[in-house]
C-alpha positions as CSV (number, residue, x, y, z in Angstrom):
1,X,15.9,8.0,-12.1
2,X,14.7,11.5,-12.5
3,X,13.0,11.6,-9.1
4,X,10.9,14.7,-9.7
5,X,9.5,13.4,-12.9
6,X,8.7,10.0,-11.5
7,X,7.0,11.6,-8.4
8,X,4.9,13.8,-10.8
9,X,3.9,10.6,-12.8
10,X,3.0,8.8,-9.5
11,X,0.9,11.8,-8.3
12,X,-1.0,11.9,-11.7
13,X,-1.5,8.2,-12.2
14,X,-1.8,6.7,-8.7
15,X,-3.4,9.5,-6.8
16,X,-5.4,11.8,-9.0
17,X,-6.2,8.9,-11.3
18,X,-6.7,6.3,-8.5
19,X,-9.0,3.4,-9.3
20,X,-11.5,1.7,-7.0
21,X,-9.9,-1.2,-5.3
22,X,-12.7,-3.7,-5.7
23,X,-16.4,-4.5,-6.3
24,X,-18.7,-2.0,-4.6
25,X,-15.9,0.6,-4.0
26,X,-15.9,3.9,-5.8
27,X,-13.7,6.9,-6.4
28,X,-15.2,10.4,-6.1
29,X,-13.7,13.8,-7.1
30,X,-15.1,16.7,-5.1
31,X,-13.6,20.1,-5.6
32,X,-9.9,19.8,-4.8
33,X,-10.2,16.3,-3.3
34,X,-10.1,12.8,-4.6
35,X,-11.6,10.2,-2.2
36,X,-11.9,6.5,-2.2
37,X,-15.0,5.1,-0.6
38,X,-14.8,1.4,0.3
39,X,-17.6,-1.1,-0.4
40,X,-18.2,-1.1,3.4
41,X,-16.7,0.1,6.6
42,X,-14.1,-2.6,6.5
43,X,-12.9,-1.4,3.1
44,X,-10.3,1.3,2.7
45,X,-12.0,4.8,3.1
46,X,-9.9,7.8,2.6
47,X,-8.5,10.8,0.8
48,X,-5.9,9.9,-1.8
49,X,-5.2,13.3,-3.4
50,X,-5.9,16.9,-2.6
51,X,-5.1,20.2,-4.3
52,X,-5.7,22.8,-1.6
53,X,-4.3,26.1,-0.4
54,X,-4.6,28.2,2.8
55,X,-8.0,29.6,1.7
56,X,-9.6,26.3,0.8
57,X,-8.1,23.6,3.1
58,X,-10.2,24.0,6.3
59,X,-13.5,23.9,4.4
60,X,-12.4,20.9,2.3
61,X,-11.3,19.0,5.5
62,X,-14.6,19.8,7.2
63,X,-16.6,18.6,4.1
64,X,-14.8,15.3,4.1
65,X,-15.3,14.8,7.8
66,X,-19.0,15.5,7.4
67,X,-19.3,13.1,4.4
68,X,-17.6,10.1,6.0
69,X,-19.4,10.8,9.3
70,X,-22.7,10.6,7.4
71,X,-21.7,7.2,6.2
72,X,-20.8,6.1,9.8
73,X,-17.2,5.4,8.8
74,X,-13.8,6.4,10.0
75,X,-11.4,7.3,7.3
76,X,-7.8,8.1,6.5
77,X,-6.3,11.2,4.9
78,X,-3.2,10.0,3.1
79,X,-0.9,12.9,3.4
80,X,2.4,13.2,1.4
81,X,5.3,15.4,2.3
82,X,4.9,17.7,-0.7
83,X,1.2,18.2,-0.3
84,X,-0.1,21.8,0.2
85,X,-0.7,23.9,2.1
86,X,2.4,23.3,4.2
87,X,0.4,23.5,7.4
88,X,-2.1,20.9,6.4
89,X,-0.9,18.4,9.1
90,X,-1.9,21.0,11.8
91,X,-5.2,21.6,10.2
92,X,-5.9,17.8,10.1
93,X,-5.0,17.5,13.8
94,X,-7.2,20.4,14.6
95,X,-10.1,18.6,12.9
96,X,-9.6,15.5,15.0
97,X,-7.2,13.4,12.9
98,X,-4.4,11.4,14.5
99,X,-1.2,10.8,12.6
100,X,0.1,7.2,12.4
101,X,3.8,6.4,11.9
102,X,5.4,8.1,8.9
103,X,6.3,6.0,5.9
104,X,8.5,6.6,2.9
105,X,7.2,6.4,-0.7
106,X,9.8,4.4,-2.5
107,X,10.0,3.6,-6.2
108,X,12.2,1.4,-8.4
109,X,12.5,0.8,-12.1
110,X,11.6,-2.8,-12.4
111,X,14.4,-3.5,-15.0
112,X,16.9,-2.6,-12.3
113,X,15.6,-5.0,-9.7
114,X,16.7,-8.6,-9.0
115,X,14.1,-11.2,-9.8
116,X,16.0,-14.3,-8.6
117,X,14.3,-15.8,-5.5
118,X,16.9,-17.0,-2.9
119,X,15.4,-18.6,0.2
120,X,16.9,-19.7,3.5
121,X,17.0,-23.5,4.0
122,X,13.7,-25.0,4.9
123,X,11.6,-22.2,3.5
124,X,9.4,-22.4,0.4
125,X,7.1,-19.9,-1.3
126,X,3.4,-20.7,-1.7
127,X,1.4,-18.5,-4.1
128,X,-2.0,-17.8,-2.7
129,X,-4.5,-19.4,-5.0
130,X,-7.4,-20.4,-2.7
131,X,-9.2,-19.4,0.5
132,X,-6.9,-21.7,2.5
133,X,-3.9,-19.8,1.2
134,X,-5.6,-16.5,2.2
135,X,-5.9,-17.7,5.7
136,X,-2.2,-18.7,5.8
137,X,-1.2,-15.3,4.5
138,X,-3.4,-13.5,7.1
139,X,-2.0,-15.7,9.9
140,X,1.5,-14.7,9.0
141,X,0.6,-11.0,8.7
142,X,-1.1,-11.0,12.0
143,X,1.9,-12.5,13.8
144,X,4.3,-10.2,12.0
145,X,2.4,-7.0,12.8
146,X,0.8,-8.0,16.0
147,X,-2.7,-7.0,15.0
148,X,-5.8,-8.2,13.3
149,X,-5.9,-7.6,9.5
150,X,-9.5,-7.8,8.3
151,X,-8.8,-5.5,5.4
152,X,-5.9,-7.7,4.3
153,X,-8.2,-10.7,4.2
154,X,-10.8,-8.8,2.3
155,X,-8.3,-7.6,-0.4
156,X,-6.9,-11.1,-0.8
157,X,-10.3,-12.6,-1.3
158,X,-11.2,-9.9,-3.7
159,X,-8.1,-10.6,-5.8
160,X,-8.9,-14.3,-5.9
161,X,-12.5,-13.6,-7.0
162,X,-11.0,-11.4,-9.8
163,X,-8.7,-14.2,-10.9
164,X,-5.6,-12.4,-9.9
165,X,-3.6,-14.5,-7.4
166,X,-1.0,-11.8,-6.5
167,X,-0.1,-12.8,-3.0
168,X,2.5,-15.2,-1.7
169,X,3.3,-16.9,1.6
170,X,6.6,-18.1,2.9
171,X,6.3,-21.4,4.6
172,X,8.7,-23.1,7.0
173,X,7.4,-26.6,6.9
174,X,3.6,-26.2,7.7
175,X,4.1,-22.8,9.4
176,X,3.5,-19.5,7.6
177,X,6.3,-17.2,8.5
178,X,6.0,-14.3,6.0
179,X,3.4,-13.0,3.5
180,X,3.0,-10.2,1.1
181,X,0.7,-9.1,-1.8
182,X,0.9,-7.0,-4.9
183,X,-1.5,-4.8,-6.7
184,X,-1.4,-4.2,-10.5
185,X,-2.8,-0.9,-11.6
186,X,-4.1,-1.1,-15.2
187,X,-3.5,1.9,-17.3
188,X,-0.6,3.1,-15.1
189,X,3.2,2.6,-15.0
190,X,3.0,1.2,-11.5
191,X,2.6,-2.1,-9.6
192,X,2.6,-1.7,-5.8
193,X,3.8,-3.9,-3.1
194,X,1.9,-4.2,0.1
195,X,1.8,-6.1,3.4
196,X,5.3,-7.5,3.4
197,X,5.7,-8.9,7.0
198,X,7.9,-11.6,8.5
199,X,7.4,-13.1,12.0
200,X,10.1,-12.1,14.4
201,X,12.1,-15.3,14.6
202,X,12.6,-15.4,10.8
203,X,13.6,-11.8,10.3
204,X,17.1,-11.0,8.9
205,X,17.3,-14.2,6.9
206,X,16.4,-12.9,3.4
207,X,12.7,-13.9,3.4
208,X,11.5,-10.4,2.8
209,X,14.0,-9.9,-0.1
210,X,12.7,-13.2,-1.7
211,X,9.1,-11.9,-1.5
212,X,10.1,-8.7,-3.3
213,X,12.0,-10.6,-6.0
214,X,9.0,-13.0,-6.5
215,X,6.6,-10.1,-7.0
216,X,9.0,-8.1,-9.1
217,X,9.2,-11.0,-11.6
218,X,5.3,-11.0,-11.9
219,X,5.2,-7.2,-12.4
220,X,7.8,-7.5,-15.1
221,X,5.9,-10.2,-16.9
222,X,2.8,-8.0,-16.9
223,X,4.8,-5.1,-18.5
224,X,4.9,-2.6,-15.7
225,X,7.7,-0.2,-15.5
226,X,7.9,0.8,-11.8
227,X,7.3,-0.8,-8.4
228,X,6.1,1.3,-5.6
229,X,6.2,0.7,-1.8
230,X,5.0,2.7,1.2
231,X,8.0,1.6,3.3
232,X,8.3,1.4,7.1
233,X,11.5,2.2,8.9
234,X,12.1,-1.6,9.1
235,X,11.8,-2.3,5.3
236,X,13.3,0.9,4.0
237,X,17.0,-0.1,4.4
238,X,16.3,-3.4,2.7
239,X,14.5,-1.7,-0.2
240,X,17.3,0.8,-0.7
241,X,19.9,-2.0,-1.0
242,X,17.6,-3.6,-3.6
243,X,17.5,-0.4,-5.7
244,X,14.4,1.5,-4.5
245,X,14.7,5.3,-4.3
246,X,12.8,7.4,-1.7
247,X,10.6,10.0,-3.3
248,X,8.5,11.5,-0.5
249,X,7.2,10.9,3.0
250,X,3.7,9.7,3.5
251,X,1.7,9.8,6.7
252,X,-1.7,8.3,7.3
253,X,-3.9,10.8,9.3
254,X,-6.8,8.8,10.7
255,X,-10.1,10.0,12.1
């Protein structure tokens, strides 16, 4: 993989050309900033792309703070390691943003990834096709990450309404032990993987790898070339073994 070329394609297609993530959401391009405005405060609100320099950064940051404040919403500035100016992290902190844990943008060519689903004994995969499946997925996610996930529920229900069942739950008997979703991005080269989380007692048994393989097969069937993940420290080693390549760091700055 030519990493610089793929990163440039990602920036162009997935950040500059970002699409609204559901009904009622919108994308706005203001000066050197591309922002996503969720359908409501529970949707994802934030800055996806910026093309700034030392002379324009502070004014652009202040403009976005004023805009989202006028809507009564918090928001995220999704900062990548190659974004400019180099001191943008400090400028965001000075404007009241707090950084969350750094993640790694990882990409793989789908043709190089395994699609065979291998599960530990006693576990089966259940595609999410109805509201009951959404609740199973959310229950697994909330146990895996130790926090409420209202946005995850909203996204899954939106996918169902659009006729795109792109989430899956790993079930041990009647208990949801892992869940993940995928987003397909029409008009781009990328499908993206989100929310892969496994409850503590089932980690290290191959469930996460099975969820990746399941979604890889769907992305391949839909003709996508690349899979993209914002990987945590926990998932990054697994993804590297599967064939994903780190392209950049990404840090959510939240206000």
